[in-house]
C-alpha positions in Angstrom: 18.4 8.8 23.5 19.1 5.3 22.3 15.3 4.6 22.2 14.7 7.7 20.1 17.4 6.5 17.6 15.9 3.1 17.3 16.6 1.3 14.0 14.7 -1.3 12.1 16.6 -3.2 9.4 19.3 -0.5 9.5 16.9 2.4 9.1 16.2 5.0 11.8 12.5 4.9 12.7 12.1 8.6 13.5 14.3 10.1 10.8 11.6 11.0 8.2 12.9 10.1 4.8 16.6 10.5 5.8 16.6 7.0 7.4 20.4 6.6 7.1 21.1 9.4 9.7 20.3 9.3 13.4 17.4 11.7 14.0 18.5 12.8 17.5 22.0 13.9 18.5 23.0 14.4 22.1 25.0 17.4 23.2 26.7 18.1 26.5 26.5 21.3 28.5 29.3 22.9 30.5 28.5 20.4 33.4 28.9 17.5 30.9 25.2 16.7 31.2 23.5 15.3 28.1 20.8 17.3 26.2 19.0 16.7 22.9 20.5 19.5 20.9 19.8 18.6 17.4 17.1 16.9 15.3 18.7 15.6 12.1 17.2 14.2 9.0 14.2 15.3 7.0 11.1 16.3 8.9 8.5 14.8 6.6 7.8 11.2 6.1 7.8 9.7 2.6 4.6 8.2 1.1 4.3 4.5 0.3 1.7 3.1 -2.2 -0.3 0.4 -0.6 -2.9 -0.2 -3.3 -3.9 1.2 -6.7 -5.8 4.0 -5.1 -4.2 4.6 -1.7 -0.9 5.6 -0.2 0.2 6.3 3.4 3.0 8.1 5.1 4.3 5.4 7.5 7.1 7.5 9.0 7.1 10.1 11.7 6.3 13.7 11.0 8.5 16.7 11.9 6.1 17.7 14.6 6.2 14.2 16.1 10.0 14.2 16.0 10.1 17.6 17.7 7.6 16.3 20.4 9.9 13.4 21.0 12.9 15.7 21.3 11.0 17.9 23.7 10.1 14.9 25.8 13.8 13.8 26.0 14.8 17.3 27.0 12.1 17.4 29.7 13.4 14.1 31.0 16.8 15.7 31.2 15.2 18.6 33.1 13.5 16.2 35.5 16.9 14.5 36.1 18.4 17.9 36.9 15.5 18.8 39.2 15.8 15.5 41.0 19.5 16.1 41.5 18.8 19.4 43.2 16.7 17.8 45.8 14.2 20.7 45.7 10.6 19.5 45.3 9.4 22.8 43.6 12.0 22.2 40.9 10.5 18.7 40.3 6.9 20.1 40.3 7.9 22.8 37.8 8.8 20.1 35.2 5.6 18.1 35.8 3.3 20.1 33.4 5.7 19.7 30.5 5.9 16.0 31.1 2.1 15.6 31.2 2.0 17.4 27.9 4.7 15.2 26.5 2.7 12.1 27.7 -0.3 13.4 25.7 1.9 13.9 22.6 3.3 10.4 22.9 -0.1 8.9 23.2 -1.3 10.9 20.2 1.8 9.8 18.2 1.3 6.2 19.1 -2.4 6.4 18.0 -1.3 7.9 14.7 1.1 5.0 14.2 -1.6 2.5 15.2 -4.0 4.1 12.6 -1.3 3.8 9.9 -0.8 0.1 10.9 -4.5 -0.5 10.8 -4.8 1.1 7.3 -2.0 -1.2 6.1 -3.7 -4.3 7.6 -7.1 -3.3 6.1 -5.6 -2.7 2.7 -3.7 -6.0 2.9 -7.0 -7.8 3.8 -8.8 -6.2 0.9 -6.1 -7.1 -1.6 -6.2 -10.7 -0.4 -10.0 -10.8 -0.7 -9.8 -9.3 -4.2 -7.2 -11.9 -5.2 -9.3 -14.7 -3.9 -12.4 -13.4 -5.7 -10.4 -13.1 -9.0 -9.1 -16.6 -8.5 -12.6 -17.9 -8.1 -13.9 -16.0 -11.1 -11.0 -17.3 -13.3 -11.5 -20.8 -12.0 -15.2 -20.9 -12.8 -14.7 -19.4 -16.2 -12.0 -21.9 -17.2 -13.5 -25.0 -15.6 -15.4 -27.3 -17.9 -18.0 -29.8 -16.6 -16.8 -32.6 -18.9 -19.7 -35.1 -18.3 -22.3 -32.4 -18.9 -20.5 -31.2 -22.0 -20.2 -34.7 -23.5 -23.9 -35.4 -22.8 -25.0 -32.1 -24.5 -22.7 -32.8 -27.4 -24.1 -36.3 -27.9 -27.7 -35.0 -27.6 -27.0 -32.3 -30.2 -25.3 -34.8 -32.5 -28.2 -37.3 -32.3 -30.8 -34.6 -33.0 -28.9 -33.4 -36.0 -27.9 -36.8 -37.4 -31.5 -37.9 -37.1 -32.6 -34.8 -39.2 -29.9 -35.5 -41.8 -31.1 -39.1 -42.2 -34.7 -38.1 -42.5 -34.1 -35.2 -44.8 -31.9 -37.1 -47.2 -32.6 -40.4 -48.5 -29.0 -40.8 -49.5 -27.4 -42.3 -46.4 -23.8 -41.4 -47.5 -21.3 -40.1 -45.1 -23.2 -38.2 -42.3 -20.3 -36.0 -41.4 -20.5 -34.3 -44.8 -23.9 -33.0 -44.0 -23.3 -32.0 -40.3 -22.7 -28.5 -39.2 -19.0 -27.7 -39.2 -19.0 -26.8 -35.4 -20.0 -30.4 -34.5 -17.4 -32.0 -36.7 -14.7 -29.7 -35.3 -15.7 -30.3 -31.7 -15.7 -34.0 -32.2 -12.2 -33.8 -33.6 -13.3 -34.3 -37.1 -14.7 -37.7 -36.3 -18.5 -37.9 -36.3 -20.3 -39.7 -33.5 -22.1 -42.8 -34.7 
């Protein structure tokens, strides 16, 4: 019973969305023997958004909770059968326990699949963030030596044309395209 009412960070694992209430409550029969008499809490798990397009239900379903309660009751039946000392009583409980085993394995595989989806989504989000970081980095990085070389080459070509086209060798910056003067901080390269 304690295992079925396991908590993680103060929340009951098998309680659906009612994580503040224990999902399984033990009752006692006339012989003061424990039985699982009640399943509390909501029987459907809440959904959690794990990406912009995907959500999961990480909690246990009502069917899984009922299967766990059945397993606990079948363990109680096994205890009672063992106390009688009659082998046919023990054999009578065996098929139910085999079915419970299958249900537990199925439930564990569902929880494993949910965990796998979370890990895959986390990996994809990390990869996307890394790709975005690389794209932003390449868009904002400037190769300063190449930029200065290209700017100087453009300036020389244009200043040579200005000198050839105009016999008046006044202030060269007055005849340069505005883009070059602005890039150069308003000071022409000479």
